[in-house]
C-alpha angles and dihedrals in degrees: 000000000000117000110244090213105050104006095240118149091210102099131140132211109238100175137009129189139157118270136184093031092306094313092113143019118235114211126191110209137187128202112232091206104050102011092237116156124214142158129238131188125215117202137179112256115196095194142348108265126205121199117219107212124211088258090058092251116138121221132171115267111258114206091190092056089052091049092049093052092049092046091051090053090048096044111140092000119131095246120134114243091233091057090051091050091049089049092052093045091049092051092048092048091049092049091049094048099044100047140069090226097293129084130175122239086234090055091051092048093049091050092049091049092050092051095043091049089061095041105043128350095206091054088046092056092045092051093043091053090059098035094049091038097233112211101179140037090242089069090061088051091051094053092044091051089049090053090047092052091050091050092048093048090046091052091047090052090050091050091052101259 
């Protein structure tokens, strides 16, 4: 593993332990050249995913990019870190299981929106504003009205009609 501080490949694992409810291994490492300490995570990857962008370009799937976009949407929201990690893991597992090695960026965005809608409506609106490239305040109003209608129809269904 390359040292992020000096670039040396001479690093040693000092400590390993399970992370993410056993879905990953957290390793503390030290560089023998510069003494820098850093953490790496090792995860199971079922298959190599390629993302087909809107332009038609294909790029490798980047779990960290997915995690960053979800974390930005959830910034300052009262959501437990473990729930966020389970959300990300669930999205990655679904992408790996439903595809033949290629997923569209639109498919990833739609899946994230579906999951965020159930987890936190504020994060859902934040993510939707970027994913759907909102250009006007009315678009926020549209999505908020849509959420309001869903909530009202859900309450009506719970009340029996």
